[in-house]
N, C-alpha and C positions, 0 to 999 in steps of 0.2 A: 659217361664222361665224354665231352666234346673232343674232337681231334685237336692235338697240340701242334700249332704251326711253328716250325723250327727254322732258324737261320743258322747255317754252318759257316764258320769263319776260320779259314786255314789257308796258308799260302803255298801249300803243296798239293798238287793235283791228285796224287795217289791217296793222300790222307783224306781229301775231300770225298773221293769216291768210296773209300773204306767206311767213313762215317755215315755216308748216305746209305750204304749197303746195310750197316748195322741198324739204322733207324727203320729201314724197310721191313725188318723182321717183325715189327709190331704195328698194327693198324692205328694205334693211338697217335703215332707221329707222322706228320706231313711236312716234308722239307719244302719250304716256300722260297728259299734263296740260298745261294752259295757265293761267298765273297772272299777276297784274298787278304784284306788287312783291316785294321781297326777303323780307319776313316770311312771305308766302304760300309762297314757294319753300322756305323752311326747313321750314315745317309740312308741305308736300307731300312733301318729301324724307324726312322722318322717317316718314311713313306708307307711302309707296309705293316708296321706294328706287330711283329711276331710275338708269340707267347714265350718261347724259349730260345736262347742263343747258346750254341756250343762254340766257345771262343778259345782259339789257340793262344797260348801265352806269349810265344815268340814268333814274330812275323816281320818281314821287311816292311818299312813304312811304320805306321802307328801300331804299337804292340797291343796285346790283349788286355794287360792290366790297365793301361791308360784308357783304352776304349771302354772297358767295363765301368770304370769310374764315371766317365762322361755319360754313358747311357743310363746308368742307375740314377744319376742326378736328374736327367731329363725325363726318364721313363721308369720310375721305380717299380712299376707293376711287372716289368720284364724279368723273367728268371734267367740267370746266366750261370752256366757251368763252364769252368775253365778246363781245357783239355791240353795235355802235355805229355812228353816222354820223361819228364823229371819228377822224382818223388821227394824233392827237397821241400821240407816243411816250410821254409821261408817263403817260397812261392805261394803255397796254400794260404798262409797267414796274410800275405799281401793281397791275394785275391779276395779273401773275406773282408779285409779292410775296405776294399774298393766296392764291396756290395755283392759279390758273387754268392750264389746259393750253394755252390758245390764245386767239386774238383774231380776230374777223372784222368787216369793214366791211359795212354793210348794202347798199352800192351795188355790191358785187362780183357777178359773174355767178353764177347758180344752179349752173352746172357747177363753178365754183371752190369754192363752198360744199360741194358734195357731195364733191369730191375731197379737200378739206382735212379735213372731218369724218370721212371714212372713214380717213384717215391718223391722225387723233387717236384714233379708236376702236381702231385696230390698233396704236397706240403707235409709229407710224413717221413722225410729222410732222417733216420736216426743219426745222432752225432756220437761217435765213439768216445769213451771216457778218456782215452789217450789223447785224442785230438782236442777234446775239451780242455784238458790240462795244459796242453801247449798253447792254446788260445788264451787261457787265463793268464799264463805267464807273460805272453806277448802284450796283452792289453792290461797290464798291471798298474798303469798310471791311475791315480785316484780320480774319480768322476767329480764333476762340480756339485752334483746333487743326485742322490740315489732315490728312485721311486720308493714309496712307502709300501712295504709288504703287508701292513696291517689291513689293507683294503681287500686282501684275498680271503675267501672263505676257506674252511678246513678242507673241503673237497678240492678246491682249486690248488691248494698247497700240495695235496696228495698227487694230483695230476702233474703239477710242475715237477715234483721230485721224480716221478716215473719217466716223464719225457726227457728231463735233463740228464737222466742216467743212461740215455741212449735207446730207449724203447720207442717203437712206432706207436701211433694212435691206437691201432688194433691191439697190440700187446698190452698197452697201458689199460685199455678198456677191459681186457680179459682179466688182468690182475685185480681190477677194482670192481668187476661185476657190472659194468655199464657198457653201452654200445660205443662203437668206434665214432659214430656221428656225434654222440654226446661229448666225447673227449675233444673232438675237433672244435665244437662250439665253446666248450670251457676254455680251450687254448686261446681262442679269439678274445674272450673276455680277459684272460690273464695278460695277454700281450698289451691290450688296450689299457688295463689298469696300471701296469708297470711301465707304460710308455716305451715298450720294446718292439722291435721290428720282426724278429725271426728267432728260430730255435737256437742259433749260435749265441745270440745275446741272452736268451733265456737261460741257457746252460751256464754261461758265465755268471749271470746274476745268482743262480742257485748255488754255485760253487763259492762265490764270495760271501753268501749268507751262511755257508756251512751246511746247507741242506743236502748236498751230495758231495762225495769226494772222488778222488781219482779212481778208486777201486770199487765204488759202489755207493749205496745209500749211507748217509751219516748225518751228524749234526743235529740241529733242532728237530723236534717232532711235534 
């Protein structure tokens, strides 16, 4: 895997240093910039095009949520993980609405940061059932038109259920007797067919269809 170029966005110097120290623990991550507010993050992204942004949620000047929304509109390829000291689910849900791929608490162990960020970069971060349930409640407004699930093959439905229940690509592959790479390619097809963008939307879709529930697999087979 190529090195992941990371932009750190935080308005506290000690936090900046701590985050950079954590990222230095794994050679996958290369810090290419450190800025102090959302406006600087937007300007840096436009010029240097980082792969991953670690975005503090509360900063003087433009905050992390607004900056995340603006960056994802202009540069949808960029992966953004919100970092904060708060475990308020409302912040997480708003970050996901703005397009963030993940959410990390600053008091988590460095090893947890590294494991989670590597999963984000490889697009394999599992979504817990509890979080999926909260997201489903938050995004409960009816959609204008839902993609047609009839376009999915039987194998694709199996993979969708596995991933939407919170498994990584590797775990889903082990359960189904196929390779991790095969699962990843199936997921690309599934997302394209259903006109979805990420695992969060995929989990919501599966729950609305009744294919998975808050406590595990369920619904249509």
